Every structure is written in structure tokens, then in C-alpha cells.
C-alpha positions as CSV (number, residue, x, y, z in Angstrom):
1,M,-13.3,6.1,-8.9
2,S,-10.6,6.4,-11.6
3,T,-10.1,3.0,-13.1
4,D,-7.2,1.8,-15.2
5,P,-7.9,2.5,-18.9
6,R,-7.1,-1.1,-19.7
7,V,-10.2,-2.3,-18.0
8,N,-12.4,-1.3,-20.9
9,S,-9.9,-1.6,-23.7
10,L,-10.5,-4.1,-26.4
11,D,-6.7,-4.7,-26.8
12,K,-5.2,-7.9,-25.5
13,L,-3.6,-7.5,-22.1
14,T,0.0,-8.5,-22.4
15,P,1.6,-8.8,-18.9
16,P,5.1,-7.4,-18.4
17,F,7.7,-10.0,-17.5
18,P,7.7,-11.8,-15.0
19,L,4.0,-11.6,-14.4
20,P,2.0,-14.6,-15.6
21,H,-1.1,-12.5,-16.4
22,V,-2.9,-9.3,-15.6
23,S,-6.7,-9.5,-15.0
24,R,-9.1,-6.8,-16.2
25,R,-11.4,-7.7,-13.2
26,A,-8.5,-7.2,-10.8
27,L,-7.6,-3.9,-12.5
28,A,-11.2,-2.7,-12.1
29,R,-11.0,-3.4,-8.3
30,V,-8.2,-0.9,-7.8
31,A,-10.1,2.3,-7.0
32,H,-7.2,4.7,-7.2
33,P,-4.5,3.3,-9.4
34,L,-1.0,4.7,-9.0
35,P,1.5,5.2,-11.8
36,I,4.0,2.4,-12.3
37,P,7.3,3.5,-10.9
38,T,10.2,3.5,-13.3
39,T,12.7,5.7,-11.4
40,C,13.4,5.4,-7.7
41,R,12.2,8.4,-5.7
42,F,15.1,7.9,-3.2
43,C,18.2,7.4,-5.3
44,A,16.9,8.0,-8.9
45,G,17.9,4.5,-9.8
46,V,16.1,2.2,-12.2
47,V,13.1,0.4,-10.8
48,E,12.4,-3.1,-12.1
49,L,9.5,-5.4,-11.8
50,V,10.7,-8.5,-10.0
51,E,9.5,-11.6,-8.2
52,N,9.8,-10.8,-4.5
53,S,12.4,-13.6,-4.0
54,A,14.8,-10.9,-5.4
55,I,14.0,-8.9,-2.2
56,Y,13.7,-11.7,0.3
57,N,17.0,-13.6,-0.3
58,G,15.6,-16.2,-2.6
59,R,12.3,-16.8,-0.6
60,T,9.0,-16.1,-2.2
61,Y,6.1,-14.7,-0.2
62,G,2.4,-14.3,-1.0
63,D,0.0,-15.5,-3.6
64,W,1.1,-12.6,-6.0
65,P,4.8,-12.5,-5.3
66,Y,5.8,-9.5,-7.4
67,A,7.1,-6.0,-6.6
68,Y,8.7,-3.0,-8.1
69,F,12.3,-2.9,-6.8
70,C,15.2,-0.5,-6.9
71,G,18.5,-2.4,-6.9
72,G,20.4,0.8,-6.0
73,C,18.9,1.5,-2.6
74,H,16.6,-1.5,-2.1
75,A,13.4,0.5,-2.0
76,Y,10.3,-1.5,-3.1
77,V,6.6,-1.7,-3.3
78,G,4.3,-4.7,-3.8
79,L,1.6,-5.1,-6.4
80,H,-2.2,-5.4,-6.2
81,P,-3.0,-9.1,-6.8
82,D,-3.4,-10.1,-10.5
83,T,-2.2,-6.7,-11.7
84,D,0.9,-4.7,-12.5
85,L,-0.3,-1.8,-10.3
86,P,1.7,-0.8,-7.2
87,L,0.1,-1.0,-3.8
88,G,1.6,2.4,-2.8
89,T,4.7,4.3,-3.4
90,L,8.3,3.0,-3.3
91,A,9.5,2.7,0.3
92,D,13.0,2.5,1.7
93,K,13.7,0.7,5.0
94,R,12.9,3.7,7.1
95,T,9.6,4.3,5.3
96,R,8.6,0.6,5.5
97,E,9.2,0.5,9.2
98,A,7.2,3.6,9.8
99,R,4.3,2.4,7.7
100,N,4.2,-1.0,9.5
101,T,4.4,0.5,13.0
102,C,1.5,3.0,12.5
103,K,-0.6,0.5,10.5
104,R,-0.5,-2.0,13.4
105,T,-1.7,0.7,15.8
106,F,-4.4,1.8,13.4
107,E,-5.6,-1.8,12.9
108,A,-6.2,-2.2,16.6
109,I,-9.1,0.4,16.2
110,W,-11.1,-1.7,13.7
111,R,-9.9,-5.2,14.5
112,D,-11.0,-4.7,18.2
113,K,-14.4,-3.6,16.8
114,H,-14.3,0.0,18.0
115,M,-15.5,0.9,14.5
116,S,-15.6,-0.7,11.1
117,R,-12.6,-0.6,8.9
118,T,-14.3,1.9,6.6
119,Q,-15.3,4.1,9.5
120,A,-11.7,3.9,10.9
121,Y,-10.2,5.0,7.6
122,Q,-12.8,7.9,7.4
123,W,-12.0,8.9,11.0
124,L,-8.2,8.9,10.3
125,A,-8.8,10.9,7.0
126,D,-10.7,13.5,9.0
127,Q,-8.1,13.6,11.7
128,M,-5.3,14.1,9.2
129,R,-7.3,16.4,7.0
130,L,-6.9,14.1,4.0
131,S,-9.3,12.6,1.5
132,T,-10.0,8.9,2.0
133,A,-8.1,8.2,-1.3
134,E,-5.0,9.9,0.3
135,T,-5.5,8.0,3.6
136,H,-3.5,4.9,2.7
137,F,-0.5,3.6,4.6
138,G,1.2,2.7,1.3
139,L,1.3,6.4,0.5
140,F,2.4,7.8,3.8
141,E,5.8,9.3,4.4
142,P,7.5,8.7,7.8
143,Q,6.2,12.0,9.2
144,Q,2.6,11.2,8.2
145,C,3.0,7.8,9.8
146,K,4.0,9.4,13.1
147,E,1.0,11.7,12.9
148,A,-1.4,8.8,12.1
149,E,0.1,6.8,14.9
150,A,-0.3,9.7,17.4
151,Y,-4.0,10.1,16.5
152,C,-4.6,6.3,16.8
153,M,-2.8,6.1,20.1
154,D,-4.8,9.0,21.5
155,Y,-8.0,7.4,20.3
156,L,-7.1,4.0,21.9
157,D,-5.9,5.6,25.1
158,N,-9.3,7.4,25.5
159,I,-11.7,4.5,24.9
160,P,-13.8,4.0,28.0
161,I,-13.4,0.6,29.6
162,V,-16.7,-1.3,29.8
163,R,-17.0,-3.6,32.8
164,R,-19.4,-6.5,32.7
């Protein structure tokens, strides 16, 4: 587990605007922290830390309503709660839609108790030949989403029906 260096720092944590705080305990919970985006990977525009109301037409969503946002192409990524760390990579509309679709299919595997959530992520990592750290929907590109969804659909289509 590679934790954020600020977890063990003696320096005072100063949150970037507009965050009210950054928690060392929350930083420690993030197993694989990603770098904070400053340049958009889609349009090379400037990425800013914003309240998510800037993305959702003035409405705020969630208990930690912050995101990294590119005003040029409207790509964004949310933050881990109580941190300034991104949940994944910046996503444009196409990438967000692909991630949401495949994640819903994947969640059916563990929510319907076919295996635990941890087992399901390990299974998907094995299918895609990725490490478990790389098997995160917030990191997937649209093509990886299609691949993950295909594995999940195949799994769900082949579950034996148990009659009682």
C-alpha cells in the first residue's frame, strides 16, 4: 500500500480552496493515491478543484461535493471523502457513460451474492489480466469498460439457476 506522504508528515495540512479540510485519517484510507490532475488529458486545458455545483448546474451532490474539473471540455473526477485525492482519472462524457454502464453490470455479481465484493474485484482482475490496484472503474478507458462488461455479462449469463 503506497500512502500519501502527508499521512505521516508533521506539517500542518492546509486544504486547497474550496475544501474545508483534508483529513490524515482519510488520506491513509486511500490505498493507491493517484496524482492530482492539473492538465486535462482530453483537451490539455487547465483542471481546477471545484464544488460539484459547478458541474451540475448549481446543484450540489454528496457529502463531499468536490471534483477536479476541466472547463474546456467538461471532463471531471470526484474526490475521495475528506481528501483532495481524485477517485480515478478525469473522464469525459463518453468515458463516464462507459464506466457507469460496466460498473452496474459488475455490481450485479456481488450485490446478488454470487461472490463477495473483494472476490468479484479479484475475479475481474484475473479475467482482464490486471492487478487489483489497476482494476478500478475510475481508471478504465471506454475499451476496458467494454471488456469488463463482456466478462461480467458472460459470468451472469452462465450462473446456474437454483430452483427451490
